[in-house]
C-alpha positions as CSV (number, residue, x, y, z in Angstrom):
1,X,-24.4,-21.2,17.2
2,X,-23.5,-17.6,18.0
3,X,-21.2,-18.9,20.7
4,X,-19.0,-20.3,18.0
5,X,-18.0,-16.7,17.1
6,X,-15.2,-17.2,19.6
7,X,-14.2,-20.4,21.4
8,X,-14.6,-19.1,24.9
9,X,-18.3,-18.4,24.3
10,X,-19.1,-22.1,23.9
11,X,-20.3,-22.2,27.5
12,X,-23.7,-20.8,26.4
13,X,-26.0,-23.8,25.7
14,X,-28.1,-24.6,22.7
15,X,-31.1,-24.8,25.0
16,X,-30.7,-21.3,26.2
17,X,-30.4,-20.1,22.6
18,X,-33.5,-21.9,21.6
19,X,-35.5,-20.3,24.4
20,X,-34.1,-16.8,23.6
21,X,-35.0,-17.1,19.9
22,X,-38.4,-18.6,20.5
23,X,-39.2,-15.9,23.0
24,X,-38.2,-13.2,20.6
25,X,-40.1,-14.7,17.7
26,X,-43.2,-15.2,19.8
27,X,-43.4,-11.5,20.3
28,X,-43.2,-10.7,16.6
29,X,-46.3,-9.8,14.7
30,X,-45.2,-11.0,11.3
31,X,-47.8,-9.2,9.3
32,X,-47.2,-5.8,10.9
33,X,-43.4,-6.3,10.7
34,X,-43.4,-7.1,7.0
35,X,-45.7,-4.2,6.3
36,X,-43.5,-1.8,8.3
37,X,-40.4,-3.0,6.5
38,X,-42.1,-2.7,3.1
39,X,-43.0,0.9,3.8
40,X,-39.5,1.8,5.0
41,X,-37.5,-0.1,2.3
42,X,-35.4,1.8,-0.2
43,X,-34.6,-0.4,-3.2
44,X,-30.9,-0.7,-4.1
45,X,-30.3,-1.1,-7.8
46,X,-27.1,-2.4,-9.4
47,X,-24.8,-0.5,-8.8
48,X,-26.4,0.7,-5.6
49,X,-27.0,4.3,-5.0
50,X,-26.1,4.8,-1.3
51,X,-26.8,8.6,-1.3
52,X,-29.6,8.4,1.3
53,X,-27.4,6.3,3.6
54,X,-24.4,8.6,3.2
55,X,-26.5,11.7,3.9
56,X,-27.7,10.0,7.2
57,X,-24.3,8.8,8.5
58,X,-21.8,11.4,7.1
59,X,-22.3,14.0,9.9
60,X,-21.1,11.5,12.5
61,X,-17.5,11.3,13.8
62,X,-17.5,7.6,14.1
63,X,-19.3,5.5,11.5
64,X,-19.6,1.8,12.5
65,X,-20.1,-0.6,9.6
66,X,-21.1,-4.2,10.5
67,X,-21.4,-7.5,8.8
68,X,-23.5,-10.6,9.4
69,X,-20.5,-12.9,8.7
70,X,-16.7,-12.6,8.4
71,X,-16.8,-14.3,5.0
72,X,-19.2,-12.5,2.7
73,X,-18.1,-10.5,-0.3
74,X,-20.9,-8.0,-0.5
75,X,-20.4,-6.9,3.1
76,X,-16.8,-6.0,2.3
77,X,-17.5,-4.3,-1.0
78,X,-20.4,-2.2,0.3
79,X,-18.3,-1.2,3.4
80,X,-15.5,-0.2,1.0
81,X,-17.9,1.8,-1.2
82,X,-19.3,3.6,1.9
83,X,-15.8,4.2,3.3
84,X,-14.5,5.7,0.0
85,X,-17.4,8.1,-0.1
86,X,-16.8,9.2,3.5
87,X,-13.1,9.6,2.8
88,X,-13.4,11.5,-0.5
89,X,-16.2,13.9,0.4
90,X,-16.6,14.0,4.2
91,X,-13.1,14.2,5.7
92,X,-12.8,10.7,7.3
93,X,-9.2,10.0,8.2
94,X,-8.9,6.3,9.0
95,X,-10.5,2.8,8.7
96,X,-10.2,0.6,11.8
97,X,-11.1,-3.1,11.3
98,X,-11.6,-6.2,13.4
99,X,-8.1,-7.5,12.7
100,X,-4.6,-7.8,14.2
101,X,-2.7,-4.6,14.8
102,X,0.7,-5.8,13.7
103,X,-0.4,-7.6,10.6
104,X,-2.6,-4.8,9.3
105,X,0.0,-2.1,10.3
106,X,2.0,-3.4,7.3
107,X,-1.0,-2.4,5.2
108,X,-1.2,0.9,6.9
109,X,2.5,1.6,6.0
110,X,1.7,0.5,2.5
111,X,-1.3,2.8,2.0
112,X,0.7,5.8,3.5
113,X,3.7,5.1,1.4
114,X,6.1,4.5,4.4
115,X,6.7,0.8,3.7
116,X,8.7,-1.0,1.0
117,X,8.1,0.5,-2.4
118,X,8.4,-2.8,-4.3
119,X,5.4,-4.6,-2.7
120,X,1.7,-4.7,-3.1
121,X,-1.4,-5.3,-0.9
122,X,-1.6,-8.9,-2.1
123,X,2.1,-9.6,-1.3
124,X,1.6,-8.3,2.2
125,X,-1.6,-10.3,2.6
126,X,0.3,-13.4,1.5
127,X,2.3,-13.2,4.7
128,X,-0.8,-13.3,6.9
129,X,-0.8,-16.6,8.9
130,X,-3.2,-16.2,11.8
131,X,-6.5,-18.1,11.4
132,X,-9.0,-17.0,9.9
133,X,-6.6,-15.8,7.2
134,X,-9.4,-15.1,4.7
135,X,-10.8,-12.2,6.9
136,X,-8.2,-9.8,5.6
137,X,-6.3,-11.7,2.9
138,X,-9.0,-11.4,0.3
139,X,-9.4,-9.7,-3.0
140,X,-12.2,-7.4,-1.8
141,X,-9.9,-5.9,0.9
142,X,-6.9,-5.8,-1.5
143,X,-8.9,-3.7,-3.9
144,X,-9.7,-1.2,-1.2
145,X,-6.1,-1.1,0.0
146,X,-4.8,-0.3,-3.5
147,X,-7.4,2.4,-3.8
148,X,-6.3,3.9,-0.5
149,X,-2.7,3.9,-1.6
150,X,-3.5,5.7,-4.8
151,X,-5.7,8.2,-3.0
152,X,-3.0,9.0,-0.5
153,X,-0.3,9.5,-3.1
154,X,-1.9,12.9,-4.0
155,X,-1.9,14.0,-0.3
156,X,0.8,15.4,1.9
157,X,2.0,12.8,4.5
158,X,0.1,14.4,7.4
159,X,-3.2,14.1,5.6
160,X,-3.0,10.5,4.4
161,X,-5.7,8.1,5.4
162,X,-4.8,5.1,7.6
163,X,-5.8,1.5,7.9
164,X,-5.5,-0.3,11.2
165,X,-6.5,-3.4,13.2
166,X,-8.2,-3.1,16.5
167,X,-8.1,-6.7,17.8
168,X,-6.2,-8.2,20.8
169,X,-5.2,-11.3,18.7
170,X,-1.8,-11.3,17.2
171,X,-0.3,-10.9,20.7
172,X,2.5,-13.2,19.7
173,X,3.5,-10.9,16.9
174,X,3.6,-7.9,19.2
175,X,5.6,-9.9,21.8
176,X,8.3,-10.5,19.2
177,X,8.2,-7.2,17.3
178,X,8.0,-4.7,20.2
179,X,11.3,-5.6,21.9
180,X,13.1,-5.6,18.5
181,X,11.6,-2.3,17.5
182,X,12.4,-0.7,20.9
183,X,16.0,-2.1,20.9
184,X,16.7,-0.4,17.5
185,X,15.6,3.0,19.0
186,X,16.7,2.7,22.6
187,X,18.9,-0.4,23.4
188,X,18.6,-0.1,27.1
189,X,14.8,0.1,27.1
190,X,14.6,-2.7,24.5
191,X,16.8,-5.0,26.7
192,X,14.6,-4.2,29.7
193,X,11.5,-5.1,27.8
194,X,12.9,-8.3,26.5
195,X,13.5,-9.3,30.1
196,X,10.0,-8.4,31.1
197,X,8.4,-10.3,28.3
198,X,10.6,-13.4,28.9
199,X,7.8,-15.1,30.8
200,X,5.8,-15.3,27.6
201,X,8.6,-17.0,25.6
202,X,7.3,-20.6,26.1
203,X,3.9,-19.6,24.7
204,X,4.8,-17.7,21.5
205,X,3.8,-20.5,19.1
206,X,0.4,-21.1,20.7
207,X,-0.9,-18.6,23.2
208,X,-3.6,-21.1,24.2
209,X,-0.7,-22.8,26.0
210,X,-0.6,-19.7,28.2
211,X,-4.2,-20.3,29.1
212,X,-3.5,-23.9,30.0
213,X,-0.4,-22.9,32.0
214,X,-2.4,-20.4,34.0
215,X,-5.0,-23.1,34.7
216,X,-2.2,-25.3,36.1
217,X,-1.1,-22.4,38.4
218,X,1.7,-20.9,36.4
219,X,2.5,-17.2,37.1
220,X,0.7,-14.7,34.9
221,X,2.5,-12.0,32.8
222,X,0.0,-9.3,33.8
223,X,2.5,-7.2,35.8
224,X,5.1,-7.4,33.0
225,X,2.5,-6.4,30.4
226,X,1.3,-3.5,32.5
227,X,4.9,-2.3,33.2
228,X,5.7,-2.2,29.5
229,X,2.7,0.1,28.8
230,X,3.6,2.4,31.7
231,X,7.3,2.7,30.8
232,X,6.6,3.4,27.2
233,X,4.1,6.1,28.1
234,X,6.3,7.7,30.7
235,X,9.4,7.6,28.5
236,X,8.1,9.2,25.4
237,X,10.6,12.1,25.5
238,X,13.5,9.6,25.5
239,X,12.5,8.1,22.1
240,X,13.6,10.0,19.1
241,X,10.7,8.8,16.8
242,X,7.7,10.5,15.3
243,X,4.2,10.3,16.7
244,X,3.1,7.7,14.2
245,X,5.9,5.3,15.2
246,X,5.3,6.0,18.9
247,X,1.6,5.1,18.4
248,X,2.7,1.8,16.8
249,X,5.0,1.0,19.7
250,X,2.4,2.0,22.3
251,X,-0.3,0.0,20.6
252,X,1.8,-3.1,20.5
253,X,2.3,-2.8,24.2
254,X,-1.5,-2.3,24.7
255,X,-2.1,-5.4,22.6
256,X,0.1,-7.5,24.8
257,X,-1.4,-6.1,28.0
258,X,-5.0,-6.4,27.0
259,X,-4.6,-9.8,25.3
260,X,-3.0,-11.1,28.4
261,X,-6.0,-9.8,30.4
262,X,-8.4,-11.4,27.8
263,X,-6.6,-14.8,27.9
264,X,-6.3,-14.8,31.7
265,X,-10.1,-14.3,31.9
266,X,-10.5,-17.3,29.5
267,X,-8.3,-19.4,31.9
268,X,-10.6,-18.4,34.7
269,X,-13.7,-19.1,32.6
270,X,-14.8,-15.6,33.3
271,X,-17.6,-14.0,31.2
272,X,-15.4,-10.8,31.3
273,X,-13.2,-12.3,28.6
274,X,-15.5,-11.0,25.9
275,X,-15.7,-7.6,27.5
276,X,-11.9,-7.2,27.9
277,X,-11.5,-7.8,24.2
278,X,-14.3,-5.4,23.3
279,X,-12.8,-2.7,25.6
280,X,-9.5,-3.0,23.7
281,X,-11.4,-2.6,20.4
282,X,-13.0,0.6,21.6
283,X,-9.9,2.0,23.4
284,X,-7.9,1.5,20.2
285,X,-10.5,3.4,18.1
286,X,-10.4,6.3,20.6
287,X,-6.5,6.3,20.5
288,X,-6.8,6.6,16.7
289,X,-9.3,9.5,17.1
290,X,-6.8,11.3,19.4
291,X,-3.9,10.6,17.0
292,X,-5.8,12.2,14.1
293,X,-6.7,15.3,16.0
294,X,-9.7,17.0,17.6
295,X,-11.7,17.1,14.4
296,X,-10.9,13.5,13.4
297,X,-13.5,11.2,11.9
298,X,-13.1,7.4,11.5
299,X,-14.8,4.4,10.1
300,X,-14.9,1.1,12.0
301,X,-15.5,-2.3,10.4
302,X,-16.5,-5.2,12.7
303,X,-19.1,-7.9,13.0
304,X,-22.7,-6.8,13.7
305,X,-22.3,-8.3,17.2
306,X,-19.6,-5.6,17.9
307,X,-21.0,-2.5,16.2
308,X,-24.8,-2.9,16.8
309,X,-25.6,-1.6,20.3
310,X,-25.5,-4.7,22.6
311,X,-28.2,-3.2,24.8
312,X,-30.7,-3.9,22.0
313,X,-29.9,-7.6,22.1
314,X,-29.9,-10.6,24.4
315,X,-26.1,-9.9,24.9
316,X,-27.1,-7.4,27.5
317,X,-28.7,-10.1,29.6
318,X,-25.3,-11.9,29.7
319,X,-23.5,-8.7,30.8
320,X,-21.8,-8.3,27.4
321,X,-21.0,-4.9,25.9
322,X,-19.6,-3.9,22.5
323,X,-18.2,-1.0,20.5
324,X,-21.6,0.3,19.5
325,X,-22.7,0.5,23.1
326,X,-19.5,2.1,24.3
327,X,-19.4,4.6,21.5
328,X,-23.0,5.7,22.3
329,X,-22.3,5.9,26.0
330,X,-19.1,7.9,25.7
331,X,-20.0,10.2,22.8
332,X,-22.9,12.4,21.9
333,X,-25.6,10.5,20.0
334,X,-25.0,12.6,16.8
335,X,-21.3,11.6,16.8
336,X,-22.0,7.9,16.3
337,X,-23.8,6.1,13.4
338,X,-24.1,2.3,13.3
339,X,-25.0,0.4,10.1
340,X,-26.0,-3.3,10.2
341,X,-25.8,-5.7,7.4
342,X,-27.8,-8.9,6.6
343,X,-28.5,-11.5,4.0
344,X,-31.3,-13.9,3.2
345,X,-29.2,-16.6,1.5
346,X,-26.0,-17.3,-0.4
347,X,-22.5,-18.6,0.2
348,X,-19.9,-17.7,2.8
349,X,-16.3,-18.6,3.9
350,X,-16.0,-20.2,7.3
351,X,-14.5,-23.1,9.1
352,X,-16.2,-25.9,11.1
353,X,-13.8,-25.6,14.0
354,X,-11.3,-23.1,15.4
355,X,-8.2,-23.3,13.1
356,X,-10.0,-25.7,10.8
357,X,-10.0,-25.8,7.0
358,X,-11.6,-22.8,5.2
359,X,-14.7,-23.9,3.4
360,X,-17.1,-22.2,1.0
361,X,-20.4,-23.0,2.6
362,X,-24.0,-22.5,1.6
363,X,-26.0,-20.0,3.7
364,X,-29.5,-21.4,3.8
365,X,-32.6,-19.2,3.4
366,X,-33.2,-17.2,6.6
367,X,-35.3,-19.1,9.2
368,X,-39.0,-18.3,9.3
369,X,-40.0,-15.7,11.9
370,X,-36.6,-13.9,11.7
371,X,-35.7,-10.4,10.7
372,X,-34.1,-11.5,7.4
373,X,-37.0,-13.7,6.4
374,X,-39.3,-10.7,7.0
375,X,-37.1,-8.4,4.8
376,X,-37.1,-11.1,2.1
377,X,-40.9,-11.1,2.2
378,X,-41.2,-7.3,2.3
379,X,-39.6,-6.6,-1.1
380,X,-37.6,-8.3,-3.8
381,X,-33.9,-7.5,-4.1
382,X,-31.4,-5.5,-2.0
383,X,-32.7,-3.0,0.4
384,X,-31.7,-0.1,2.6
385,X,-33.6,0.8,5.8
386,X,-33.1,4.1,7.6
387,X,-34.2,3.5,11.2
388,X,-34.9,6.9,12.7
389,X,-38.4,7.3,14.0
390,X,-39.1,3.7,13.4
391,X,-42.8,2.6,14.0
392,X,-43.7,0.2,16.9
393,X,-43.8,-2.8,14.5
394,X,-40.0,-2.5,14.0
395,X,-39.4,-2.1,17.8
396,X,-40.1,-5.7,18.7
397,X,-37.5,-8.3,19.5
398,X,-36.8,-10.7,16.7
399,X,-34.1,-13.1,15.7
400,X,-31.4,-11.5,13.6
401,X,-28.8,-13.6,11.7
402,X,-25.2,-13.7,13.0
403,X,-22.6,-16.1,11.3
404,X,-19.2,-16.4,12.9
405,X,-15.8,-17.7,11.6
406,X,-17.0,-21.1,12.9
407,X,-20.2,-22.1,11.1
408,X,-22.4,-25.2,10.7
409,X,-25.2,-24.3,8.2
410,X,-27.0,-27.5,9.0
411,X,-27.3,-26.4,12.6
412,X,-28.0,-22.8,12.0
413,X,-31.3,-22.5,13.8
414,X,-31.5,-21.2,16.5
415,X,-27.9,-20.6,17.4
416,X,-27.0,-18.2,14.6
417,X,-29.7,-15.7,15.4
418,X,-29.5,-12.9,18.0
419,X,-32.7,-11.6,19.5
420,X,-32.7,-7.9,18.4
421,X,-34.6,-4.7,18.6
422,X,-33.6,-3.4,15.2
423,X,-33.8,0.4,15.4
424,X,-32.3,0.4,18.9
425,X,-29.3,-1.6,17.6
426,X,-28.6,0.3,14.4
427,X,-29.2,3.6,12.8
428,X,-29.5,2.0,9.3
429,X,-29.5,-1.5,7.8
430,X,-28.4,-2.9,4.5
431,X,-30.1,-6.1,3.4
432,X,-28.6,-8.2,0.5
433,X,-31.0,-10.8,-0.8
434,X,-28.3,-13.2,-2.1
435,X,-24.7,-13.0,-1.1
436,X,-21.5,-14.8,-2.2
437,X,-18.4,-15.8,-0.4
438,X,-15.2,-13.7,-0.2
439,X,-12.4,-14.4,-2.7
440,X,-9.2,-15.3,-0.9
441,X,-6.0,-13.8,-2.1
442,X,-4.5,-17.2,-2.2
443,X,-5.8,-20.7,-1.4
444,X,-5.9,-21.3,2.4
445,X,-5.6,-24.8,3.8
């Protein structure tokens, strides 16, 4: 079910999901919906001409590109195609993705030409270890990274396009790397930070041990994590490094602080655990916008559940927010464009449990009465929908597919569908009739 997107969400019951989906589908007039979709559909040939979509989203400062799963090739390749167009012709300066800051910062250095010269995107990805490895160690992403590096080679350093991770996971990497990096610049501050972070030392191999320790009454590292952020911020003038390196140090400290907050909420079984992680996503994007300057434009890649406005889904009933909602609330409407992605059937990479073996699974045809089933019926092939001024038939709540890194195709209905008001959630939508699984850079066991 959707709760399987992240382990802490498992508290939501299958029964509740059944009721939510059935309530949504009961409101849907299938005939009117299919007719409205057929009238709005823009057929995508092979290769797809995305000009209408680019014209719609290019004026925005933040373009949010979703995905209906973390393991589908077409979602990655289409997002890469859109991102390249925005970078080449519309001045977009960075891509920020739902991945770990530290791991993906190695790719950022690579595309900007500040890392080792004798490496490649695939060699860097071969070093990724945190599950689900396939999310960023895949051929589709590697192709984009190599393109970014080639694109940047013709630009002066200050104009090069960046690639970053916005997640709180990878906290263990930051806990190890930040004291080492700070010691090399300012030994006294590095020694102080190592002492502050010492409380986390027993949990570096598995931060879920930190959650279990908190549940047993162990002291939290909240104060230490907060102090590290404050001391870095207040001591900027004492560090003889450029702004890019300072952003990296500062962001590692934020990862530790916000991951601790996220994990502590998990230990307390608080529903805020989701929101703390989402807040970190959005705050990281805004830091990148600040870093790239007052005219900066950026592209964000994340799951549909993060980039499509949560207020247009049943997430809002659970008090959950996401990047799409926060961006619209904090920026003018014209500055934000959200694009959702969906599929009718195909294959996907996922696991059957957290940390489990990567599998190439079959995605069954979309369940009857769902958005994807209606799109399939509306027109053959791959489709683009621009959702401005959408008719009433598209403004009803209907189940919309969402596949997480944990997936059980045989139990897909109803848990892998989110009740959604499509044009309130996205500005545009890309529907791929039949999709295939990502291609991992190397075999993952």
